[in-house]
N, C-alpha and C positions, 0 to 999 in steps of 0.2 A: 504493498500498499504506499503511494508516493505521501500522501497529504501524513501520515500519522510515523514514515521513517524507519517502520518498521519490517524486516522481512518475513515476522512470522504467519502464519496463519489467525485470520481474528479469533478464533476460540483458542488459540495458546498464547494469545498475548497478554501480558500483566495489564487487570484493572486497574483503572485512574483513580486515583488516591485526591479524597475528597478535602475539604481546610473545614476547618473547625469554624461555626457559628453560634450565636444563641439558641437556647433550647434543643442540643446540640445531643442524643442517646447516642451510648456506643455501644459496645460489645462487652457482655460480662466475661469469666473465666467461672471454672469449676476447681477446688482447691475441696482440699481434705485436713479434717481439724486434728492435729496429732496434740493439743496439752496448751496448757497456761505455765504462762513462769511470769517473773516480778523483773520488773524492769525501775530505773530512777530516771526523773529530770536530770536537768542541768541545775537547779535548786537545791537535790538532794530530797527530794520526794516520791514516796515509793509508790507504783499500782500496779497492776496485774495486764496483762497481753495477752492474748490467744492469738498461737500460732497456725499459720494456714498455710498451705505447703500449696502450690500448683503445680499437678503433675499432669505430665506430657498432653496437656490442651492442645489442638487443632481445630481451623473452622472445618465443620464436615461439608455444607450446604448455604444455599443460599435461596430462599423461597418467598419469592415477589409478592407485595402486597395484595395483588389482587387472587396469587394461588393460595395465601393463607386465610381469607375474606371465606374462600368455601371450605375449608376444614371446621369441624367439628369445635373445637375449642374456638375460632373466630365467631359461630355463627351463636353459641351457648352466650359469649360475651357483648353480642348483637343487642340482644332480646332486651324487647322497650322495661322499660323498667318506669314504678311508679311514682315513685323516691329516686331524687338525682336525674341527671346526665345520662343523657345514652353514650353509648362510648363507642364511635368509629373506627373502626378498624384500617387504617390507612399508611400504616409501618411496615416494613418489611421484615422480614426477619434472619436471623445467621441462626443455624445449628454448633452446637460446641460440643467434640468426645474429648470426654480422656479415657485414660488408661486404656492401652492399646494391648491386644491378645492373640492368641488364634483363630486363625477366620476357619478352623474345620470345627474352632465348637458352635460356630452359628448356620442358618441356614443360608440358600444361597439370595434368598431374595435381600435378607440384614446386610449380607456381606456388599449387595449390587448398593446401596448405601454408598457407599464410600468408595464408587469406583472415581466418581468424576473429582473427587480430593486427591485422591491416588496416596491416601496414607492407611494404615491395620485398621482393623474392624476394634471400631472402640464398645468397652463397659457401658459408658453410658452416656446418653445423649441430653443436652438439656437446649431448648430452646430461646433465644433471647432477642425484642422489639430494637431496629435500630434505624436510624432516621435515613434518607437518603445518601449523605454525606458523609456518611461512617462504614457505608459497607466495606468488606474484605475477602476478597479471595478467597475460595474454600480450597484449603492444604497450606494453609499460614500456619506455623506454629504461635503459640502464644503462651507466654512469661510474666514474670511476678512485675515484669518492667513495665507491662499494661499501665498499672498506679501508681502513684509516687506517691513518698510521704507527707502526709500532712494535709491529704485531701479526704473526703466521707464517703463512705462505701454502705450498702446494703446487705444484707447476709441472709440466706433464705436455707432452710435444714429445715433436718425431721427430727423434732424433738425428742427427749429422753424417755423410753418404752416403759414404762411406771406399771402393765398386767391391769389385773383386778380390781379394783378400788371401791371399799365403799363408800357413802354417802360425804362423813367426815373428811377424809382426806381427799377427794375429788372435788367436791364444790365447798371445803369448809362449812357445814353444818356445829353446831354448837353440842350435840349429842343430847341423852333422854339425863333427868334427873338421876345423882346418886345410890345408895344405896339407902339412906335413911327414909326414902320415901318407899321403898318395897321393889323399885324398879331394879334387876338385877338381870336379864336375860334379852334385853333391848338396849342398856347405854349406848350403844353406836348405831342404833337403827332408826333409820329418815325420819320413822313416823305415820301419820295418816297426808297421804295426798291428795284429799276431799275425796266427798259424799256426796250425795240427790241427784237429783235428775239430769242436770247438766255436767257433771264428773261423771260417767258412767264409764269411762272409759280414759286408757291412760294418755293424757293429750301431747301431740309432738312438742321438744325441748322440756320436759319436766325433769327435773334433778332426780337424779335418781342414780343408784351403782353401776358401774359401769366401764367400759376401759379407759386408762389416762396415759397421755403421749401419745405418740406413736405420727403426730399431726403436723402440717410443716407450719412454719410458722419464720415472719420476717421482721427482722432487727434490724429497726434501719436507726441512721446518722451514727455508723462506729469510724473513730478516725482512725488513720493508717500510721503505727509512730514509728515504723521502719521499716525497711525489706531486703531481704538477705538474696542480692543477685543469683548468690555463685548456685546455692540451695533450693531456688523460690521459693522460699518464704516471707508471707507478709505478716508482721505483729500489728494485729488490731488492738486498741486498748479495749478495756474490762474484758470480761469472763460471762458473757449477756448470751456468747454464739451460743443456737441450740444446740445438742445432739452431744454424744457421748464422744469421746477420744476416737478416731478412726472415723466419724461418718462423714459424706463429703458433704459438702453448701455450692452454693451461689454464690458469689461477690458481683457486683456489679454497680455503676458510679449509684451515687445516693439521689432517691425522687424528693427530698424534704426540699422546699425551695431555697431556704437562708442557708445551706450547706451543699449548695451544689456549685461546681468547677464555675467561676463565671471567666477565667482565659483556657486556652486552651492547655491541653496536659503536655508535659514533656515530650511524648512521643502519639502523635494522633494521623492516625485511627487506633492504633497500636504499635507496639514496638516489632519493628520489623527484624527480621535475624542481621543483615545487614547493619540496624542500628545498635544491635544490642554487643554485636563486637567489637563493634570500633566503638563503644563507648564507654 
């Protein structure tokens, strides 16, 4: 092509890299929570930091907005709501994979998802919505240099699993009176849940014993204190990251208006291999 000056075929040329704009939405990363360590500020104050290690992340696939709008997830989000504003699906998506593994462990259809990117099949796949100026070509590796110290991120992970618990531990009930009133076998029971004609069944949402934990939770506005670029470890302030050590978490730029990036990050839209090696 004489206009672009490239001798490669159009499908093999590198994708153009966009420029940072206001309200830009970048891609996120997949990390593993490996523990909590103490750290100290310059003034001597002690704090706790959670270590998140970025392991073998690659961009797997690009999903245009018109293709994502036809998925089940987009159709569920676009259902009209009585309260609040309807969500308009107008952003593209990038699929990120982590933890390469043997292709013989998966089906042929699943391995076909990685043909375009040219990487080994991944154990975990996550989809991140991105703006048009932050699109990254499939096959690009992602490292901890995608973020920078001092910025704020949101972390989504599955909470610790506590199993089947009663009403006192699950919902914070106070329990029944003590033995001085003769209550010996139901001191931790939830008690009556209502009677009468209107309450002839258990209403949806009734606080009762059940399974605790194991649900996805997002912790917003966590500040990055330090980044170990050699081992791709991100140190996040606090110990409120959901999940046990070893749990995989999603890390992406925060959506809080007061803590969003006001200017372009050090590497935009991400830190490419040539930038990581020369920096």
